[in-house]
N, C-alpha and C positions, 0 to 999 in steps of 0.2 A: 466716360460713357462705361457703362457695364463694371462700375468701379469694384466690387467684389470679386472678380475672376483678375487671376493672376497674370502677371506681363509673359506675351506668345501663349498666350489662350489658344486650343483647339476648339472649334467650331463647327457646328452639322447643321446644314440647311437644307431640310425635303421639300421635295415641291419645290426645287429651284429655278423649274421653268417657266414656272405661273407667277403672275402679276405681284402678290406681296413674296414669294421667294427671292424674285430677281429683285425687288427693290430694298429686301433685307441683306442679300449679298453687297450689293452696294453700297448700303450703310455698314455694313461690318469691313469691309475693304477701306472705308474709311478712317478707320479705328488703326491708328500707329500702334496700339497693343495687343493688334491680332498678332498669334504666329502662323496659324494656317487653317484654311477654311475648306472643308469639303462641301462642296456645291452637289446636293445628290438629284439628278433628273435622270427620265427616260432619254433623254437630249442629249448631247455634251452641251456643257457651259463654259464661254468662252469669256476671261479678263484679262488682258494684258497687267497681270499681277503674279509674283512667283508665287504668294503665297496663296493662292487657288489650286485645289486640286478637284478637278471633275470627276464624280461616280456614277457615270450609266448605270442605272438600275433601277428597274420597278420594284420598292418596295412595297407592294400591296401582294407581294409573294415571297417564298422562302427564298427562291434563288435570288432575286433581289437584294434580302438583306444578308444573306450569305456575301453577297459581293461587295456589299458597305464593311461589314465585320473585317473581313480580307484587306478592305484597301488600309483599315483601320491598324491593323498589325498591334492590338492589343493597347495603342496609346492612351493614355488618359485623355478624357472629353472631358471640357469644362460648359461647352456651351452645345445646347440641341433646341434647333427651332425647327419644328415639325409646321408645314403651311399646304398640308393635303388633304384633302377634301372634298366631296362634291354636292352637288346639288339638286343637280338635271344632266338627263345624257339623251341626246337626240336619238341617238343609236340602238338606244336602249329603249327608248318611247318611256324614258322615264320623266315626270314633271311632280313639281309639288302639288301633294294633294290638296283640294279643298274640300272633299267630304270622303264620310268613309267609304262608298261607292267606289272612289277612286283607288284603295289601295290594292296594291298585289305584293305576294309573296318573292315575285322577282324586285321589286326597289327594295323592296325591307330589306332583304337580305344584300344586295350590291349596296347601300348606304351604310347600314351597319361595318359591313366589309371594310369599307374604303374610308369610314368616319369615325368607325370607333375600334373595330379590329387592329387595324393599318398604326394607328399611334401605340395604343400597347405592346404588340408584338416588336415593334421599332424600339420599345425601351425595353421589353426583354432580351432582344439582340444587342444591345449595346450595355447592358447590364455590366460587361466585366469591365469594362472602359468607365463605367461610372462609379464604382465599388472605391472604397479606399480612403482617404483624410483629405482630397483635393475640394477647391470649389465645382460643383455641376449643377447646373440653372437649366431644367430639362422644361421646357414650352412647346407647347400645341396649341394650334387655330382651333378654339369651338364657335359658339353663336350665340348670342343671348338667346334663341328663340330655344336652346337649349334648356334654357331655365324652367323649371317646372312650376317655382311660385310665381313666377313671370309671365307662364300662358294664360291669358284671357281673351285671344282672338283664336285658338285652335285653329285647326288644320294644318298642310305641311307636316304630316305625321311622321312620316319614314326618316326625315329632315330632323324633325327635332328631337325624335325617340333616340336616334343615332347620337346625335349632339350628349344627351344627357347620358346614355351609357358612354359616351366618351370622358365625360367629366369624372361620372363615377372612377373609368378604370383610374385614371388620371390620380385622382385622390386616393384609389386605393396602394397605389403602385406609388405615394408618396409618402405613405405611413411605412412600409417596408424598405425604399429608399434611404429613410430616418435610420432607418438600424445598421444600412450597410454603408451610409456614410452620412456623417453628424453634418456636412456642408452641402448636404444637396437641397436644392429647392425645385418644387416641380409646380406649373403654374398652369390651366388654360385660359386661354387669354379669348377675348373679342374684338375685334380690329374694327367693328362699326362696316357701315355698307361701302365696300372697295371698287372702284370702276375697274372690274375684272371681268372675266368671262363669265364667271360664275352667276356673277348679281346682273349683267348686261339686259336677259329679259324683264328684269324686273324694278328696274332705274326710273321707268317712269312714274312711279309710284312714290319715289323715293322727295323728302321734301329738301325745298332749297339750301345749300350748305351742306347736306346730311351726307354726300356721296365722296368719299375720300378718295386722292389717289393713292397710289400702293405705297410712295416714296413717303406719305405723310403718315401712311399706319406704319410704314418700317419706324422709321423714328420715332413716332407716339411708344409703338411697344416695347421701344429700348427703353424708353424713361420710366415705361410702366415698371419693367423687371428691373432697372436701375432702382426701383424705390422698395423692392420687395428686400423680404429679409428671409432667416430661416424658419421663423414662426409664421411666413405665410404660406409654408410647403402647403401644396394641397389645397388650394384657393383658386378663384376662377375672377378675372378682372377686365375690363373691359379698357378700349383705347385711351378711357380719358384719365386713369387709374383709380375707378370706382369699381367695389366689389360688387357683386352679380349674387342675386339667391340661388342656391341651388334649384 
């Protein structure tokens, strides 16, 4: 598992309290080569494993990012898995738009902040730990609906656009990180429709066999990451290991 990472590698999982983040933590803790795992969430993450370090932080703001970087104390990071994202928010009155009339500044700004700005600000904050000559795999959850080339249905304006922006920001970071660390690999990943709170209101329309458990998704994404090389940095892949059009 993750053969291009060294023995005793250091990993970070953000969104560790969500379904996919939770499953990714369990999957990584099954790897005997793991050295330390920083689990980042707004709530404490508990496992009976001395390799796990729970970092209570909301990384959608500067204070949370500062708390994360302070916990690292400059140590090299070999794996970053960002599972933070949002599609709907009942408290804010945000739902996927079906038509132009449903658009609002508040929804657009919130989804861009969480889905696009937060992942790239995370990479910025972690850049001192990613620079160097060590293997560094930086991954973040995107969505197939963020593909401009694959958009034949329309709708879901804010989510689609924020994920498209996410992909551009990660692609751009990949260009820079290649100069700062020749072993860095940056990937946007599509997990498929996963049985989590994000997809819950829309699961009735999911075809049979296409609603995945978080554990299945975590295992599949690990396999996809394991297959990637330095030449793949800055690209976009789905859970089945297939590239997705920008």
